[in-house]
PDB file of N, CA, C and O in Angstrom:
ATOM      1  N   MET A   1     103.962 106.732  99.275  1.00  0.00           N
ATOM      2  CA  MET A   1     104.673 106.570  98.029  1.00  0.00           C
ATOM      3  C   MET A   1     105.790 107.596  97.900  1.00  0.00           C
ATOM      4  O   MET A   1     106.919 107.252  97.550  1.00  0.00           O
ATOM      5  N   LEU A   2     105.476 108.850  98.181  1.00  0.00           N
ATOM      6  CA  LEU A   2     106.496 109.886  98.056  1.00  0.00           C
ATOM      7  C   LEU A   2     107.648 109.637  99.012  1.00  0.00           C
ATOM      8  O   LEU A   2     108.799 109.920  98.679  1.00  0.00           O
ATOM      9  N   SER A   3     107.356 109.107 100.203  1.00  0.00           N
ATOM     10  CA  SER A   3     108.441 108.848 101.154  1.00  0.00           C
ATOM     11  C   SER A   3     109.388 107.777 100.627  1.00  0.00           C
ATOM     12  O   SER A   3     110.581 107.806 100.927  1.00  0.00           O
ATOM     13  N   ILE A   4     108.870 106.834  99.845  1.00  0.00           N
ATOM     14  CA  ILE A   4     109.728 105.813  99.252  1.00  0.00           C
ATOM     15  C   ILE A   4     110.646 106.464  98.220  1.00  0.00           C
ATOM     16  O   ILE A   4     111.842 106.174  98.174  1.00  0.00           O
ATOM     17  N   LEU A   5     110.086 107.338  97.401  1.00  0.00           N
ATOM     18  CA  LEU A   5     110.879 108.001  96.372  1.00  0.00           C
ATOM     19  C   LEU A   5     111.944 108.905  96.972  1.00  0.00           C
ATOM     20  O   LEU A   5     113.055 108.998  96.449  1.00  0.00           O
ATOM     21  N   LEU A   6     111.605 109.569  98.068  1.00  0.00           N
ATOM     22  CA  LEU A   6     112.549 110.503  98.677  1.00  0.00           C
ATOM     23  C   LEU A   6     113.493 109.828  99.659  1.00  0.00           C
ATOM     24  O   LEU A   6     114.483 110.430 100.074  1.00  0.00           O
ATOM     25  N   GLY A   7     113.204 108.589 100.039  1.00  0.00           N
ATOM     26  CA  GLY A   7     114.062 107.863 100.947  1.00  0.00           C
ATOM     27  C   GLY A   7     113.987 108.356 102.390  1.00  0.00           C
ATOM     28  O   GLY A   7     114.911 108.130 103.171  1.00  0.00           O
ATOM     29  N   ARG A   8     112.903 109.019 102.743  1.00  0.00           N
ATOM     30  CA  ARG A   8     112.733 109.502 104.120  1.00  0.00           C
ATOM     31  C   ARG A   8     111.249 109.689 104.396  1.00  0.00           C
ATOM     32  O   ARG A   8     110.434 109.776 103.478  1.00  0.00           O
ATOM     33  N   ASP A   9     110.916 109.749 105.685  1.00  0.00           N
ATOM     34  CA  ASP A   9     109.534 110.033 106.039  1.00  0.00           C
ATOM     35  C   ASP A   9     109.221 111.477 105.688  1.00  0.00           C
ATOM     36  O   ASP A   9     109.989 112.387 106.001  1.00  0.00           O
ATOM     37  N   VAL A  10     108.091 111.676 105.037  1.00  0.00           N
ATOM     38  CA  VAL A  10     107.699 113.010 104.619  1.00  0.00           C
ATOM     39  C   VAL A  10     106.385 113.357 105.310  1.00  0.00           C
ATOM     40  O   VAL A  10     105.389 112.649 105.154  1.00  0.00           O
ATOM     41  N   ILE A  11     106.385 114.436 106.067  1.00  0.00           N
ATOM     42  CA  ILE A  11     105.182 114.905 106.746  1.00  0.00           C
ATOM     43  C   ILE A  11     104.747 116.197 106.070  1.00  0.00           C
ATOM     44  O   ILE A  11     105.460 117.200 106.112  1.00  0.00           O
ATOM     45  N   PRO A  12     103.557 116.167 105.437  1.00  0.00           N
ATOM     46  CA  PRO A  12     103.096 117.380 104.755  1.00  0.00           C
ATOM     47  C   PRO A  12     103.034 118.572 105.704  1.00  0.00           C
ATOM     48  O   PRO A  12     102.722 118.427 106.886  1.00  0.00           O
ATOM     49  N   GLU A  13     103.338 119.757 105.164  1.00  0.00           N
ATOM     50  CA  GLU A  13     103.296 120.981 105.964  1.00  0.00           C
ATOM     51  C   GLU A  13     102.322 121.963 105.333  1.00  0.00           C
ATOM     52  O   GLU A  13     102.271 122.115 104.113  1.00  0.00           O
ATOM     53  N   SER A  14     101.549 122.629 106.188  1.00  0.00           N
ATOM     54  CA  SER A  14     100.607 123.633 105.709  1.00  0.00           C
ATOM     55  C   SER A  14     101.358 124.782 105.054  1.00  0.00           C
ATOM     56  O   SER A  14     102.386 125.235 105.559  1.00  0.00           O
ATOM     57  N   ILE A  15     100.838 125.245 103.932  1.00  0.00           N
ATOM     58  CA  ILE A  15     101.410 126.397 103.241  1.00  0.00           C
ATOM     59  C   ILE A  15     100.825 127.684 103.820  1.00  0.00           C
ATOM     60  O   ILE A  15     101.359 128.770 103.594  1.00  0.00           O
ATOM     61  N   GLY A  16      99.720 127.557 104.573  1.00  0.00           N
ATOM     62  CA  GLY A  16      99.089 128.727 105.174  1.00  0.00           C
ATOM     63  C   GLY A  16      98.107 129.417 104.241  1.00  0.00           C
ATOM     64  O   GLY A  16      97.785 130.592 104.418  1.00  0.00           O
ATOM     65  N   ARG A  17      97.638 128.679 103.253  1.00  0.00           N
ATOM     66  CA  ARG A  17      96.700 129.242 102.286  1.00  0.00           C
ATOM     67  C   ARG A  17      95.473 128.343 102.198  1.00  0.00           C
ATOM     68  O   ARG A  17      95.604 127.119 102.201  1.00  0.00           O
ATOM     69  N   THR A  18      94.294 128.927 102.120  1.00  0.00           N
ATOM     70  CA  THR A  18      93.071 128.159 101.971  1.00  0.00           C
ATOM     71  C   THR A  18      92.447 128.456 100.617  1.00  0.00           C
ATOM     72  O   THR A  18      92.795 129.432  99.954  1.00  0.00           O
ATOM     73  N   ASP A  19      91.535 127.611 100.229  1.00  0.00           N
ATOM     74  CA  ASP A  19      90.884 127.740  98.940  1.00  0.00           C
ATOM     75  C   ASP A  19      89.511 127.101  99.047  1.00  0.00           C
ATOM     76  O   ASP A  19      89.131 126.599 100.104  1.00  0.00           O
ATOM     77  N   SER A  20      88.775 127.122  97.954  1.00  0.00           N
ATOM     78  CA  SER A  20      87.477 126.473  97.881  1.00  0.00           C
ATOM     79  C   SER A  20      87.359 125.829  96.508  1.00  0.00           C
ATOM     80  O   SER A  20      87.561 126.482  95.485  1.00  0.00           O
ATOM     81  N   VAL A  21      87.033 124.554  96.498  1.00  0.00           N
ATOM     82  CA  VAL A  21      86.838 123.809  95.262  1.00  0.00           C
ATOM     83  C   VAL A  21      85.494 123.099  95.378  1.00  0.00           C
ATOM     84  O   VAL A  21      85.252 122.388  96.354  1.00  0.00           O
ATOM     85  N   LEU A  22      84.633 123.282  94.409  1.00  0.00           N
ATOM     86  CA  LEU A  22      83.294 122.685  94.418  1.00  0.00           C
ATOM     87  C   LEU A  22      82.511 123.083  95.663  1.00  0.00           C
ATOM     88  O   LEU A  22      81.690 122.308  96.153  1.00  0.00           O
ATOM     89  N   GLY A  23      82.754 124.266  96.168  1.00  0.00           N
ATOM     90  CA  GLY A  23      82.066 124.738  97.362  1.00  0.00           C
ATOM     91  C   GLY A  23      82.592 124.149  98.662  1.00  0.00           C
ATOM     92  O   GLY A  23      82.034 124.400  99.730  1.00  0.00           O
ATOM     93  N   GLU A  24      83.659 123.370  98.577  1.00  0.00           N
ATOM     94  CA  GLU A  24      84.274 122.748  99.756  1.00  0.00           C
ATOM     95  C   GLU A  24      85.535 123.518 100.127  1.00  0.00           C
ATOM     96  O   GLU A  24      86.372 123.803  99.270  1.00  0.00           O
ATOM     97  N   ALA A  25      85.665 123.849 101.395  1.00  0.00           N
ATOM     98  CA  ALA A  25      86.875 124.518 101.874  1.00  0.00           C
ATOM     99  C   ALA A  25      88.021 123.517 101.918  1.00  0.00           C
ATOM    100  O   ALA A  25      87.838 122.351 102.268  1.00  0.00           O
ATOM    101  N   CYS A  26      89.213 124.002 101.553  1.00  0.00           N
ATOM    102  CA  CYS A  26      90.392 123.152 101.646  1.00  0.00           C
ATOM    103  C   CYS A  26      91.602 124.006 102.000  1.00  0.00           C
ATOM    104  O   CYS A  26      91.622 125.217 101.778  1.00  0.00           O
ATOM    105  N   GLU A  27      92.600 123.346 102.552  1.00  0.00           N
ATOM    106  CA  GLU A  27      93.843 124.007 102.958  1.00  0.00           C
ATOM    107  C   GLU A  27      94.986 123.420 102.143  1.00  0.00           C
ATOM    108  O   GLU A  27      95.057 122.207 101.947  1.00  0.00           O
ATOM    109  N   TRP A  28      95.890 124.291 101.665  1.00  0.00           N
ATOM    110  CA  TRP A  28      97.014 123.850 100.855  1.00  0.00           C
ATOM    111  C   TRP A  28      98.154 123.320 101.725  1.00  0.00           C
ATOM    112  O   TRP A  28      98.518 123.921 102.736  1.00  0.00           O
ATOM    113  N   PHE A  29      98.710 122.178 101.307  1.00  0.00           N
ATOM    114  CA  PHE A  29      99.835 121.552 101.990  1.00  0.00           C
ATOM    115  C   PHE A  29     100.954 121.289 100.997  1.00  0.00           C
ATOM    116  O   PHE A  29     100.712 120.896  99.856  1.00  0.00           O
ATOM    117  N   ASP A  30     102.183 121.513 101.449  1.00  0.00           N
ATOM    118  CA  ASP A  30     103.373 121.097 100.711  1.00  0.00           C
ATOM    119  C   ASP A  30     103.580 119.633 101.077  1.00  0.00           C
ATOM    120  O   ASP A  30     103.869 119.309 102.229  1.00  0.00           O
ATOM    121  N   MET A  31     103.433 118.759 100.102  1.00  0.00           N
ATOM    122  CA  MET A  31     103.507 117.325 100.365  1.00  0.00           C
ATOM    123  C   MET A  31     104.946 116.808 100.393  1.00  0.00           C
ATOM    124  O   MET A  31     105.178 115.653 100.752  1.00  0.00           O
ATOM    125  N   ALA A  32     105.902 117.637 100.024  1.00  0.00           N
ATOM    126  CA  ALA A  32     107.315 117.249 100.035  1.00  0.00           C
ATOM    127  C   ALA A  32     108.154 118.416 100.549  1.00  0.00           C
ATOM    128  O   ALA A  32     108.996 118.953  99.829  1.00  0.00           O
ATOM    129  N   PRO A  33     107.911 118.807 101.815  1.00  0.00           N
ATOM    130  CA  PRO A  33     108.642 119.967 102.343  1.00  0.00           C
ATOM    131  C   PRO A  33     110.151 119.729 102.387  1.00  0.00           C
ATOM    132  O   PRO A  33     110.622 118.604 102.556  1.00  0.00           O
ATOM    133  N   ARG A  34     110.894 120.833 102.228  1.00  0.00           N
ATOM    134  CA  ARG A  34     112.354 120.807 102.272  1.00  0.00           C
ATOM    135  C   ARG A  34     112.952 119.875 101.218  1.00  0.00           C
ATOM    136  O   ARG A  34     114.010 119.280 101.421  1.00  0.00           O
ATOM    137  N   THR A  35     112.249 119.762 100.091  1.00  0.00           N
ATOM    138  CA  THR A  35     112.736 118.969  98.971  1.00  0.00           C
ATOM    139  C   THR A  35     112.889 119.914  97.795  1.00  0.00           C
ATOM    140  O   THR A  35     111.907 120.493  97.329  1.00  0.00           O
ATOM    141  N   VAL A  36     114.090 120.073  97.319  1.00  0.00           N
ATOM    142  CA  VAL A  36     114.391 121.085  96.311  1.00  0.00           C
ATOM    143  C   VAL A  36     113.792 120.743  94.950  1.00  0.00           C
ATOM    144  O   VAL A  36     113.246 121.628  94.292  1.00  0.00           O
ATOM    145  N   ASP A  37     113.875 119.503  94.513  1.00  0.00           N
ATOM    146  CA  ASP A  37     113.496 119.187  93.143  1.00  0.00           C
ATOM    147  C   ASP A  37     112.093 118.591  92.992  1.00  0.00           C
ATOM    148  O   ASP A  37     111.750 118.098  91.918  1.00  0.00           O
ATOM    149  N   VAL A  38     111.281 118.628  94.050  1.00  0.00           N
ATOM    150  CA  VAL A  38     109.918 118.120  93.970  1.00  0.00           C
ATOM    151  C   VAL A  38     108.958 119.232  94.371  1.00  0.00           C
ATOM    152  O   VAL A  38     109.071 119.806  95.454  1.00  0.00           O
ATOM    153  N   ASP A  39     108.015 119.527  93.485  1.00  0.00           N
ATOM    154  CA  ASP A  39     106.980 120.518  93.759  1.00  0.00           C
ATOM    155  C   ASP A  39     105.646 119.781  93.773  1.00  0.00           C
ATOM    156  O   ASP A  39     105.035 119.565  92.727  1.00  0.00           O
ATOM    157  N   HIS A  40     105.204 119.400  94.961  1.00  0.00           N
ATOM    158  CA  HIS A  40     103.973 118.617  95.106  1.00  0.00           C
ATOM    159  C   HIS A  40     103.133 119.250  96.207  1.00  0.00           C
ATOM    160  O   HIS A  40     103.497 119.212  97.383  1.00  0.00           O
ATOM    161  N   SER A  41     102.015 119.828  95.814  1.00  0.00           N
ATOM    162  CA  SER A  41     101.117 120.430  96.795  1.00  0.00           C
ATOM    163  C   SER A  41      99.711 119.913  96.576  1.00  0.00           C
ATOM    164  O   SER A  41      99.328 119.553  95.463  1.00  0.00           O
ATOM    165  N   GLN A  42      98.946 119.881  97.661  1.00  0.00           N
ATOM    166  CA  GLN A  42      97.561 119.427  97.602  1.00  0.00           C
ATOM    167  C   GLN A  42      96.698 120.331  98.453  1.00  0.00           C
ATOM    168  O   GLN A  42      97.108 120.778  99.524  1.00  0.00           O
ATOM    169  N   CYS A  43      95.484 120.599  97.960  1.00  0.00           N
ATOM    170  CA  CYS A  43      94.497 121.330  98.738  1.00  0.00           C
ATOM    171  C   CYS A  43      93.568 120.279  99.348  1.00  0.00           C
ATOM    172  O   CYS A  43      92.782 119.647  98.642  1.00  0.00           O
ATOM    173  N   LEU A  44      93.667 120.100 100.669  1.00  0.00           N
ATOM    174  CA  LEU A  44      92.960 119.031 101.374  1.00  0.00           C
ATOM    175  C   LEU A  44      91.801 119.574 102.196  1.00  0.00           C
ATOM    176  O   LEU A  44      91.915 120.614 102.845  1.00  0.00           O
ATOM    177  N   THR A  45      90.680 118.852 102.158  1.00  0.00           N
ATOM    178  CA  THR A  45      89.546 119.182 103.018  1.00  0.00           C
ATOM    179  C   THR A  45      89.929 118.846 104.455  1.00  0.00           C
ATOM    180  O   THR A  45      90.940 118.178 104.674  1.00  0.00           O
ATOM    181  N   PRO A  46      89.148 119.291 105.444  1.00  0.00           N
ATOM    182  CA  PRO A  46      89.465 118.936 106.835  1.00  0.00           C
ATOM    183  C   PRO A  46      89.538 117.423 107.068  1.00  0.00           C
ATOM    184  O   PRO A  46      90.253 116.970 107.962  1.00  0.00           O
ATOM    185  N   ASP A  47      88.799 116.638 106.267  1.00  0.00           N
ATOM    186  CA  ASP A  47      88.881 115.182 106.406  1.00  0.00           C
ATOM    187  C   ASP A  47      89.871 114.565 105.411  1.00  0.00           C
ATOM    188  O   ASP A  47      89.804 113.374 105.106  1.00  0.00           O
ATOM    189  N   LYS A  48      90.792 115.403 104.911  1.00  0.00           N
ATOM    190  CA  LYS A  48      91.971 115.001 104.114  1.00  0.00           C
ATOM    191  C   LYS A  48      91.648 114.455 102.723  1.00  0.00           C
ATOM    192  O   LYS A  48      92.381 113.608 102.213  1.00  0.00           O
ATOM    193  N   ILE A  49      90.584 114.916 102.111  1.00  0.00           N
ATOM    194  CA  ILE A  49      90.288 114.564 100.728  1.00  0.00           C
ATOM    195  C   ILE A  49      90.976 115.602  99.829  1.00  0.00           C
ATOM    196  O   ILE A  49      90.718 116.798  99.972  1.00  0.00           O
ATOM    197  N   PRO A  50      91.841 115.167  98.910  1.00  0.00           N
ATOM    198  CA  PRO A  50      92.498 116.133  98.024  1.00  0.00           C
ATOM    199  C   PRO A  50      91.529 116.618  96.946  1.00  0.00           C
ATOM    200  O   PRO A  50      90.994 115.819  96.177  1.00  0.00           O
ATOM    201  N   LEU A  51      91.311 117.928  96.897  1.00  0.00           N
ATOM    202  CA  LEU A  51      90.430 118.507  95.889  1.00  0.00           C
ATOM    203  C   LEU A  51      91.211 119.095  94.720  1.00  0.00           C
ATOM    204  O   LEU A  51      90.695 119.191  93.606  1.00  0.00           O
ATOM    205  N   GLU A  52      92.445 119.483  94.977  1.00  0.00           N
ATOM    206  CA  GLU A  52      93.300 119.994  93.917  1.00  0.00           C
ATOM    207  C   GLU A  52      94.720 119.515  94.209  1.00  0.00           C
ATOM    208  O   GLU A  52      95.180 119.551  95.350  1.00  0.00           O
ATOM    209  N   ILE A  53      95.390 119.072  93.174  1.00  0.00           N
ATOM    210  CA  ILE A  53      96.746 118.539  93.297  1.00  0.00           C
ATOM    211  C   ILE A  53      97.620 119.220  92.262  1.00  0.00           C
ATOM    212  O   ILE A  53      97.235 119.331  91.098  1.00  0.00           O
ATOM    213  N   GLY A  54      98.779 119.670  92.673  1.00  0.00           N
ATOM    214  CA  GLY A  54      99.771 120.220  91.762  1.00  0.00           C
ATOM    215  C   GLY A  54     101.062 119.467  91.959  1.00  0.00           C
ATOM    216  O   GLY A  54     101.535 119.328  93.087  1.00  0.00           O
ATOM    217  N   ILE A  55     101.640 118.976  90.874  1.00  0.00           N
ATOM    218  CA  ILE A  55     102.881 118.209  90.998  1.00  0.00           C
ATOM    219  C   ILE A  55     103.791 118.502  89.809  1.00  0.00           C
ATOM    220  O   ILE A  55     103.333 118.670  88.679  1.00  0.00           O
ATOM    221  N   GLY A  56     105.059 118.558  90.087  1.00  0.00           N
ATOM    222  CA  GLY A  56     106.067 118.807  89.061  1.00  0.00           C
ATOM    223  C   GLY A  56     107.418 118.850  89.735  1.00  0.00           C
ATOM    224  O   GLY A  56     107.608 118.259  90.798  1.00  0.00           O
ATOM    225  N   GLY A  57     108.341 119.533  89.135  1.00  0.00           N
ATOM    226  CA  GLY A  57     109.666 119.648  89.720  1.00  0.00           C
ATOM    227  C   GLY A  57     110.708 119.870  88.649  1.00  0.00           C
ATOM    228  O   GLY A  57     110.399 120.234  87.515  1.00  0.00           O
ATOM    229  N   ALA A  58     111.936 119.645  89.033  1.00  0.00           N
ATOM    230  CA  ALA A  58     113.041 119.837  88.103  1.00  0.00           C
ATOM    231  C   ALA A  58     112.945 118.867  86.928  1.00  0.00           C
ATOM    232  O   ALA A  58     113.473 119.140  85.850  1.00  0.00           O
ATOM    233  N   TRP A  59     112.285 117.755  87.131  1.00  0.00           N
ATOM    234  CA  TRP A  59     112.195 116.699  86.133  1.00  0.00           C
ATOM    235  C   TRP A  59     110.980 116.823  85.226  1.00  0.00           C
ATOM    236  O   TRP A  59     110.916 116.139  84.204  1.00  0.00           O
ATOM    237  N   ALA A  60     110.004 117.681  85.566  1.00  0.00           N
ATOM    238  CA  ALA A  60     108.789 117.790  84.746  1.00  0.00           C
ATOM    239  C   ALA A  60     108.089 119.111  85.035  1.00  0.00           C
ATOM    240  O   ALA A  60     108.163 119.625  86.151  1.00  0.00           O
ATOM    241  N   PRO A  61     107.412 119.661  84.033  1.00  0.00           N
ATOM    242  CA  PRO A  61     106.639 120.885  84.285  1.00  0.00           C
ATOM    243  C   PRO A  61     105.483 120.584  85.234  1.00  0.00           C
ATOM    244  O   PRO A  61     104.982 119.460  85.280  1.00  0.00           O
ATOM    245  N   ARG A  62     105.074 121.582  85.979  1.00  0.00           N
ATOM    246  CA  ARG A  62     103.993 121.408  86.947  1.00  0.00           C
ATOM    247  C   ARG A  62     102.677 121.123  86.235  1.00  0.00           C
ATOM    248  O   ARG A  62     102.326 121.782  85.256  1.00  0.00           O
ATOM    249  N   GLU A  63     101.956 120.127  86.746  1.00  0.00           N
ATOM    250  CA  GLU A  63     100.622 119.796  86.253  1.00  0.00           C
ATOM    251  C   GLU A  63      99.629 120.011  87.383  1.00  0.00           C
ATOM    252  O   GLU A  63      99.951 119.799  88.552  1.00  0.00           O
ATOM    253  N   GLU A  64      98.426 120.431  87.031  1.00  0.00           N
ATOM    254  CA  GLU A  64      97.364 120.675  88.006  1.00  0.00           C
ATOM    255  C   GLU A  64      96.205 119.722  87.744  1.00  0.00           C
ATOM    256  O   GLU A  64      95.810 119.505  86.599  1.00  0.00           O
ATOM    257  N   PHE A  65      95.673 119.166  88.805  1.00  0.00           N
ATOM    258  CA  PHE A  65      94.509 118.288  88.728  1.00  0.00           C
ATOM    259  C   PHE A  65      93.477 118.804  89.718  1.00  0.00           C
ATOM    260  O   PHE A  65      93.792 119.029  90.887  1.00  0.00           O
ATOM    261  N   VAL A  66      92.228 118.994  89.249  1.00  0.00           N
ATOM    262  CA  VAL A  66      91.170 119.553  90.089  1.00  0.00           C
ATOM    263  C   VAL A  66      89.982 118.603  90.073  1.00  0.00           C
ATOM    264  O   VAL A  66      89.563 118.133  89.016  1.00  0.00           O
ATOM    265  N   ALA A  67      89.444 118.326  91.256  1.00  0.00           N
ATOM    266  CA  ALA A  67      88.266 117.461  91.367  1.00  0.00           C
ATOM    267  C   ALA A  67      87.094 118.095  90.631  1.00  0.00           C
ATOM    268  O   ALA A  67      86.907 119.312  90.668  1.00  0.00           O
ATOM    269  N   ASP A  68      86.311 117.263  89.965  1.00  0.00           N
ATOM    270  CA  ASP A  68      85.115 117.783  89.306  1.00  0.00           C
ATOM    271  C   ASP A  68      83.843 117.282  89.984  1.00  0.00           C
ATOM    272  O   ASP A  68      82.734 117.636  89.584  1.00  0.00           O
ATOM    273  N   GLU A  69      84.017 116.450  91.020  1.00  0.00           N
ATOM    274  CA  GLU A  69      82.877 115.961  91.786  1.00  0.00           C
ATOM    275  C   GLU A  69      83.398 115.427  93.117  1.00  0.00           C
ATOM    276  O   GLU A  69      84.510 114.905  93.194  1.00  0.00           O
ATOM    277  N   ILE A  70      82.593 115.562  94.152  1.00  0.00           N
ATOM    278  CA  ILE A  70      82.935 114.977  95.448  1.00  0.00           C
ATOM    279  C   ILE A  70      81.661 114.439  96.083  1.00  0.00           C
ATOM    280  O   ILE A  70      80.620 115.095  96.080  1.00  0.00           O
ATOM    281  N   GLN A  71      81.765 113.235  96.625  1.00  0.00           N
ATOM    282  CA  GLN A  71      80.643 112.617  97.323  1.00  0.00           C
ATOM    283  C   GLN A  71      81.175 111.969  98.592  1.00  0.00           C
ATOM    284  O   GLN A  71      82.293 111.453  98.625  1.00  0.00           O
ATOM    285  N   ARG A  72      80.373 112.005  99.610  1.00  0.00           N
ATOM    286  CA  ARG A  72      80.719 111.323 100.858  1.00  0.00           C
ATOM    287  C   ARG A  72      79.577 110.389 101.220  1.00  0.00           C
ATOM    288  O   ARG A  72      78.403 110.702 101.024  1.00  0.00           O
ATOM    289  N   ARG A  73      79.956 109.232 101.755  1.00  0.00           N
ATOM    290  CA  ARG A  73      78.951 108.288 102.242  1.00  0.00           C
ATOM    291  C   ARG A  73      79.629 107.327 103.195  1.00  0.00           C
ATOM    292  O   ARG A  73      80.853 107.195 103.195  1.00  0.00           O
ATOM    293  N   ASP A  74      78.831 106.660 104.005  1.00  0.00           N
ATOM    294  CA  ASP A  74      79.358 105.633 104.886  1.00  0.00           C
ATOM    295  C   ASP A  74      79.718 104.404 104.061  1.00  0.00           C
ATOM    296  O   ASP A  74      79.024 104.063 103.103  1.00  0.00           O
ATOM    297  N   LEU A  75      80.800 103.749 104.437  1.00  0.00           N
ATOM    298  CA  LEU A  75      81.244 102.540 103.760  1.00  0.00           C
ATOM    299  C   LEU A  75      81.099 101.346 104.674  1.00  0.00           C
ATOM    300  O   LEU A  75      81.314 101.440 105.882  1.00  0.00           O
ATOM    301  N   ASN A  76      80.734 100.227 104.088  1.00  0.00           N
ATOM    302  CA  ASN A  76      80.756  98.957 104.808  1.00  0.00           C
ATOM    303  C   ASN A  76      82.147  98.371 104.666  1.00  0.00           C
ATOM    304  O   ASN A  76      82.766  98.523 103.613  1.00  0.00           O
ATOM    305  N   PRO A  77      82.660  97.702 105.699  1.00  0.00           N
ATOM    306  CA  PRO A  77      84.006  97.125 105.603  1.00  0.00           C
ATOM    307  C   PRO A  77      84.180  96.229 104.377  1.00  0.00           C
ATOM    308  O   PRO A  77      85.271  96.169 103.811  1.00  0.00           O
ATOM    309  N   GLU A  78      83.125  95.534 103.963  1.00  0.00           N
ATOM    310  CA  GLU A  78      83.224  94.635 102.810  1.00  0.00           C
ATOM    311  C   GLU A  78      83.577  95.392 101.530  1.00  0.00           C
ATOM    312  O   GLU A  78      84.132  94.809 100.599  1.00  0.00           O
ATOM    313  N   GLU A  79      83.262  96.674 101.478  1.00  0.00           N
ATOM    314  CA  GLU A  79      83.536  97.459 100.272  1.00  0.00           C
ATOM    315  C   GLU A  79      85.016  97.798 100.110  1.00  0.00           C
ATOM    316  O   GLU A  79      85.468  98.064  98.996  1.00  0.00           O
ATOM    317  N   ILE A  80      85.768  97.791 101.194  1.00  0.00           N
ATOM    318  CA  ILE A  80      87.174  98.188 101.114  1.00  0.00           C
ATOM    319  C   ILE A  80      88.152  97.072 101.443  1.00  0.00           C
ATOM    320  O   ILE A  80      89.353  97.215 101.210  1.00  0.00           O
ATOM    321  N   LEU A  81      87.655  95.961 101.982  1.00  0.00           N
ATOM    322  CA  LEU A  81      88.534  94.832 102.273  1.00  0.00           C
ATOM    323  C   LEU A  81      88.848  94.076 100.985  1.00  0.00           C
ATOM    324  O   LEU A  81      87.986  93.952 100.114  1.00  0.00           O
ATOM    325  N   PRO A  82      90.062  93.577 100.859  1.00  0.00           N
ATOM    326  CA  PRO A  82      90.385  92.781  99.668  1.00  0.00           C
ATOM    327  C   PRO A  82      89.648  91.447  99.726  1.00  0.00           C
ATOM    328  O   PRO A  82      89.180  91.042 100.791  1.00  0.00           O
ATOM    329  N   PRO A  83      89.542  90.767  98.599  1.00  0.00           N
ATOM    330  CA  PRO A  83      88.900  89.446  98.611  1.00  0.00           C
ATOM    331  C   PRO A  83      89.616  88.518  99.586  1.00  0.00           C
ATOM    332  O   PRO A  83      90.824  88.636  99.789  1.00  0.00           O
ATOM    333  N   ALA A  84      88.881  87.610 100.180  1.00  0.00           N
ATOM    334  CA  ALA A  84      89.442  86.724 101.204  1.00  0.00           C
ATOM    335  C   ALA A  84      90.615  85.904 100.682  1.00  0.00           C
ATOM    336  O   ALA A  84      91.524  85.572 101.442  1.00  0.00           O
ATOM    337  N   ASP A  85      90.603  85.577  99.406  1.00  0.00           N
ATOM    338  CA  ASP A  85      91.668  84.725  98.866  1.00  0.00           C
ATOM    339  C   ASP A  85      92.812  85.511  98.227  1.00  0.00           C
ATOM    340  O   ASP A  85      93.592  84.945  97.461  1.00  0.00           O
ATOM    341  N   VAL A  86      92.922  86.789  98.526  1.00  0.00           N
ATOM    342  CA  VAL A  86      93.958  87.617  97.885  1.00  0.00           C
ATOM    343  C   VAL A  86      95.375  87.121  98.186  1.00  0.00           C
ATOM    344  O   VAL A  86      96.274  87.302  97.366  1.00  0.00           O
ATOM    345  N   LEU A  87      95.580  86.513  99.322  1.00  0.00           N
ATOM    346  CA  LEU A  87      96.918  86.045  99.677  1.00  0.00           C
ATOM    347  C   LEU A  87      97.143  84.565  99.363  1.00  0.00           C
ATOM    348  O   LEU A  87      98.176  84.007  99.735  1.00  0.00           O
ATOM    349  N   THR A  88      96.202  83.934  98.693  1.00  0.00           N
ATOM    350  CA  THR A  88      96.368  82.543  98.302  1.00  0.00           C
ATOM    351  C   THR A  88      97.462  82.461  97.245  1.00  0.00           C
ATOM    352  O   THR A  88      97.382  83.104  96.199  1.00  0.00           O
ATOM    353  N   ARG A  89      98.469  81.674  97.530  1.00  0.00           N
ATOM    354  CA  ARG A  89      99.657  81.607  96.669  1.00  0.00           C
ATOM    355  C   ARG A  89      99.331  81.256  95.227  1.00  0.00           C
ATOM    356  O   ARG A  89      99.937  81.799  94.304  1.00  0.00           O
ATOM    357  N   SER A  90      98.378  80.350  95.025  1.00  0.00           N
ATOM    358  CA  SER A  90      98.077  79.907  93.659  1.00  0.00           C
ATOM    359  C   SER A  90      97.486  81.053  92.816  1.00  0.00           C
ATOM    360  O   SER A  90      97.614  81.039  91.592  1.00  0.00           O
ATOM    361  N   ASN A  91      96.858  82.017  93.441  1.00  0.00           N
ATOM    362  CA  ASN A  91      96.316  83.159  92.704  1.00  0.00           C
ATOM    363  C   ASN A  91      97.430  84.037  92.115  1.00  0.00           C
ATOM    364  O   ASN A  91      97.179  84.829  91.207  1.00  0.00           O
ATOM    365  N   TRP A  92      98.628  83.902  92.619  1.00  0.00           N
ATOM    366  CA  TRP A  92      99.766  84.730  92.179  1.00  0.00           C
ATOM    367  C   TRP A  92     100.787  83.885  91.412  1.00  0.00           C
ATOM    368  O   TRP A  92     101.914  84.327  91.193  1.00  0.00           O
ATOM    369  N   ASP A  93     100.409  82.707  91.015  1.00  0.00           N
ATOM    370  CA  ASP A  93     101.310  81.780  90.307  1.00  0.00           C
ATOM    371  C   ASP A  93     102.579  81.509  91.092  1.00  0.00           C
ATOM    372  O   ASP A  93     103.667  81.407  90.524  1.00  0.00           O
ATOM    373  N   ILE A  94     102.428  81.390  92.426  1.00  0.00           N
ATOM    374  CA  ILE A  94     103.550  81.062  93.289  1.00  0.00           C
ATOM    375  C   ILE A  94     103.397  79.596  93.683  1.00  0.00           C
ATOM    376  O   ILE A  94     102.379  79.220  94.264  1.00  0.00           O
ATOM    377  N   PRO A  95     104.370  78.781  93.384  1.00  0.00           N
ATOM    378  CA  PRO A  95     104.254  77.350  93.718  1.00  0.00           C
ATOM    379  C   PRO A  95     104.199  77.133  95.230  1.00  0.00           C
ATOM    380  O   PRO A  95     104.751  77.896  96.022  1.00  0.00           O
ATOM    381  N   GLY A  96     103.514  76.066  95.580  1.00  0.00           N
ATOM    382  CA  GLY A  96     103.584  75.620  96.927  1.00  0.00           C
ATOM    383  C   GLY A  96     102.515  75.853  97.831  1.00  0.00           C
ATOM    384  O   GLY A  96     102.593  75.460  98.995  1.00  0.00           O
TER     385      GLY A  96
END
């Protein structure tokens, strides 16, 4: 999403700082490096779960969001796949 807004591919860069949220270790990343008017950082676990997010910039004051719970479990493909008829044209009021 951020790459669409910035009009370029954005590869997060480590800030070189670690933290702990809910007893989980995380590393801080600049999610919009070399972008002057966007301040977006996330503290990500080694498996890339964001535990803390900070976002703001020239257009808005910085806001902080912190996870208050984290759970991990195995998922079945059926839990994350869209319904089989998601691309059926009639479901989207598209003629034909």
